[in-house]
Kinemage of the C-alpha trace (Angstrom):
@kinemage 1
@onewidth
@group {chain A} dominant
@subgroup {mainchain}
@vectorlist {calphas} color= white
{ca met a 1} P -72.610 -63.576 -37.403
{ca ala a 2} L -75.585 -65.999 -34.891
{ca asp a 3} L -72.546 -65.341 -32.082
{ca asp a 4} L -72.635 -61.959 -32.001
{ca ala a 5} L -76.697 -61.481 -31.970
{ca ser a 6} L -76.673 -63.580 -28.972
{ca thr a 7} L -74.162 -61.643 -27.206
{ca leu a 8} L -75.454 -58.310 -28.494
{ca gln a 9} L -79.189 -59.533 -27.333
{ca gln a 10} L -77.344 -60.762 -23.702
{ca gln a 11} L -75.681 -57.191 -23.530
{ca val a 12} L -79.230 -54.926 -23.951
{ca trp a 13} L -80.743 -58.024 -21.308
{ca asp a 14} L -77.807 -57.124 -18.932
{ca phe a 15} L -78.463 -53.620 -19.128
{ca val a 16} L -82.088 -53.152 -18.873
{ca tyr a 17} L -81.309 -55.609 -15.451
{ca ala a 18} L -78.934 -53.343 -14.490
{ca tyr a 19} L -81.174 -50.377 -15.172
{ca asp a 20} L -84.330 -51.851 -13.214
{ca ala a 21} L -81.655 -53.054 -10.138
{ca ala a 22} L -80.542 -49.359 -10.043
{ca tyr a 23} L -83.767 -47.829 -10.600
{ca asp a 24} L -85.124 -49.840 -7.465
{ca arg a 25} L -82.351 -49.488 -5.384
{ca ala a 26} L -83.042 -45.775 -6.144
{ca ala a 27} L -86.873 -45.729 -5.184
{ca gln a 28} L -86.081 -48.278 -1.882
{ca ala a 29} L -83.325 -45.734 -0.842
{ca val a 30} L -86.035 -42.963 -0.444
{ca gly a 31} L -88.478 -45.383 1.258
{ca leu a 32} L -90.562 -46.412 -2.546
{ca ser a 33} L -90.895 -48.909 -4.469
{ca ala a 34} L -90.143 -49.097 -8.182
{ca ala a 35} L -93.864 -49.114 -9.142
{ca gln a 36} L -94.734 -46.309 -6.663
{ca ala a 37} L -91.550 -44.176 -7.894
{ca cys a 38} L -93.206 -45.194 -11.708
{ca leu a 39} L -96.436 -43.881 -10.697
{ca leu a 40} L -95.085 -40.660 -9.316
{ca gly a 41} L -92.846 -40.229 -12.263
{ca glu a 42} L -96.502 -40.077 -14.561
{ca leu a 43} L -97.823 -37.885 -12.454
{ca thr a 44} L -95.072 -35.277 -12.761
{ca gln a 45} L -97.031 -35.213 -16.534
{ca gly a 46} L -100.014 -34.019 -14.734
{ca thr a 47} L -103.216 -35.774 -13.143
{ca arg a 48} L -104.436 -38.760 -14.508
{ca ala a 49} L -107.251 -40.758 -14.146
{ca met a 50} L -107.119 -44.290 -12.436
{ca gly a 51} L -107.749 -46.475 -15.302
{ca asp a 52} L -105.345 -44.445 -17.666
{ca leu a 53} L -102.574 -44.872 -15.118
{ca ala a 54} L -103.287 -48.605 -15.456
{ca val a 55} L -102.756 -48.340 -19.051
{ca glu a 56} L -99.145 -46.161 -19.104
{ca leu a 57} L -98.144 -48.431 -15.973
{ca leu a 58} L -98.965 -51.392 -17.909
{ca cys a 59} L -100.924 -53.239 -14.835
{ca asp a 60} L -104.078 -54.076 -13.702
{ca pro a 61} L -106.145 -51.495 -12.401
{ca ser a 62} L -106.490 -53.332 -9.192
{ca asn a 63} L -102.751 -52.764 -8.563
{ca val a 64} L -102.874 -49.374 -9.429
{ca thr a 65} L -106.094 -49.045 -6.519
{ca gln a 66} L -102.986 -50.443 -3.892
{ca leu a 67} L -100.388 -47.938 -5.134
{ca val a 68} L -102.422 -45.079 -5.202
{ca ala a 69} L -103.825 -46.083 -1.588
{ca arg a 70} L -100.345 -46.357 -0.229
{ca leu a 71} L -98.942 -42.984 -1.191
{ca glu a 72} L -101.903 -41.810 -0.758
{ca ala a 73} L -101.489 -42.216 2.943
{ca arg a 74} L -98.133 -41.055 2.921
{ca gly a 75} L -99.574 -37.458 1.459
{ca leu a 76} L -97.802 -38.134 -2.066
{ca val a 77} L -100.764 -37.958 -4.044
{ca thr a 78} L -104.447 -37.193 -3.682
{ca arg a 79} L -107.405 -38.717 -4.791
{ca leu a 80} L -110.623 -36.987 -6.292
{ca pro a 81} L -113.811 -37.781 -8.309
{ca asp a 82} L -113.616 -36.391 -12.048
{ca pro a 83} L -116.111 -33.380 -12.278
{ca ala a 84} L -116.798 -34.493 -15.735
{ca asp a 85} L -117.784 -38.711 -14.822
{ca arg a 86} L -117.844 -38.998 -10.926
{ca arg a 87} L -117.674 -42.432 -10.890
{ca val a 88} L -113.663 -41.969 -12.329
{ca lys a 89} L -111.176 -41.211 -10.032
{ca arg a 90} L -108.066 -38.993 -10.856
{ca val a 91} L -104.811 -38.976 -9.197
{ca ser a 92} L -102.574 -35.922 -8.836
{ca ile a 93} L -98.898 -35.591 -7.352
{ca thr a 94} L -98.750 -33.427 -4.309
{ca pro a 95} L -95.585 -31.359 -3.536
{ca ala a 96} L -94.666 -33.856 -1.167
{ca gly a 97} L -94.708 -36.686 -4.151
{ca arg a 98} L -92.601 -34.073 -6.193
{ca arg a 99} L -90.392 -33.817 -3.640
{ca glu a 100} L -90.003 -37.136 -3.492
{ca his a 101} L -90.083 -38.211 -7.208
{ca arg a 102} L -87.014 -35.449 -7.303
{ca ala a 103} L -85.083 -37.614 -4.209
{ca val a 104} L -85.740 -40.853 -6.128
{ca arg a 105} L -84.175 -39.151 -9.855
{ca arg a 106} L -81.031 -37.407 -7.473
{ca ala a 107} L -80.430 -41.382 -6.028
{ca phe a 108} L -80.613 -42.914 -9.606
{ca gly a 109} L -77.246 -42.195 -11.062
{ca phe a 110} L -77.432 -44.984 -13.384
{ca pro a 111} L -78.044 -43.424 -16.313
{ca asp a 112} L -75.334 -40.518 -16.419
{ca asp a 113} L -72.741 -42.703 -14.223
{ca arg a 114} L -73.195 -45.493 -17.629
{ca leu a 115} L -73.371 -42.800 -20.524
{ca gly a 116} L -69.934 -41.014 -18.294
{ca his a 117} L -68.337 -44.037 -19.987
{ca leu a 118} L -68.345 -42.809 -23.278
{ca thr a 119} L -66.964 -39.515 -24.993
{ca gly a 120} L -69.474 -36.832 -26.383
{ca glu a 121} L -69.612 -38.885 -30.325
{ca glu a 122} L -69.833 -41.994 -28.367
{ca gln a 123} L -72.817 -40.831 -26.685
{ca arg a 124} L -74.183 -38.896 -30.141
{ca gln a 125} L -73.546 -42.417 -31.801
{ca leu a 126} L -75.731 -44.313 -28.963
{ca ser a 127} L -78.435 -41.953 -29.242
{ca val a 128} L -78.914 -42.199 -33.015
{ca leu a 129} L -78.740 -46.024 -32.611
{ca leu a 130} L -81.346 -46.098 -29.996
{ca ala a 131} L -83.670 -43.917 -31.813
{ca lys a 132} L -82.863 -46.745 -34.754
{ca val a 133} L -83.784 -49.241 -31.862
{ca leu a 134} L -86.852 -47.522 -30.858
{ca ala a 135} L -88.545 -46.251 -33.812
{ca pro a 136} L -92.067 -47.597 -34.586
{ca gly a 137} L -92.116 -50.415 -37.123
{ca pro a 138} L -94.224 -53.276 -38.230
{ca gly a 139} L -95.846 -54.709 -34.883
{ca ala a 140} L -94.696 -51.739 -32.771
{ca ala a 141} L -98.249 -50.314 -31.691
{ca ala a 142} L -98.615 -52.549 -28.950
{ca glu a 143} L -94.721 -52.271 -27.859
{ca ser a 144} L -95.001 -48.243 -27.609
{ca ala a 145} L -97.177 -48.389 -24.465
{ca ser a 146} L -93.643 -49.427 -22.457
{ca thr a 147} L -91.945 -45.986 -23.281
{ca ala a 148} L -92.636 -43.340 -20.832
{ca pro a 149} L -92.810 -39.511 -21.520
{ca asp a 150} L -89.974 -38.478 -19.944
{ca gly a 151} L -87.541 -41.884 -20.794
{ca glu a 152} L -88.061 -43.342 -17.129
{ca arg a 153} L -89.992 -46.990 -17.572
{ca pro a 154} L -87.398 -49.242 -15.498
{ca ala a 155} L -89.706 -51.440 -13.499
């Protein structure tokens, strides 16, 4: 039984690693880092305060500042003061940023490719099992921040 658990843990690790590597390659194919692509993905859900982006991306606020500065220089995002609190900067995705995000999504064929190995019934079974594994449980509150609204949390 312990050997089965060890094999399963390794398979999960291998899948996560392959997913991350594929997402990184997709982002690089359009000239972005995986972190930049993730940030654009977060912004497709709407304008965000820079501090909120740091929390959502699980990184230091100074990292978000650097990411936003690079994306802003390329015209992919805009940064404006929050009208309610001018100390807070809000970030929005531009039309060019949306195009880049779509390009990353098109280049990221990993999920479709891998799920294509499964029959429809196997895909339904996997969906049920993943929902069970990802369901909040004891101590899961801290982990829930690692799941993006669009399911995109590769980096």
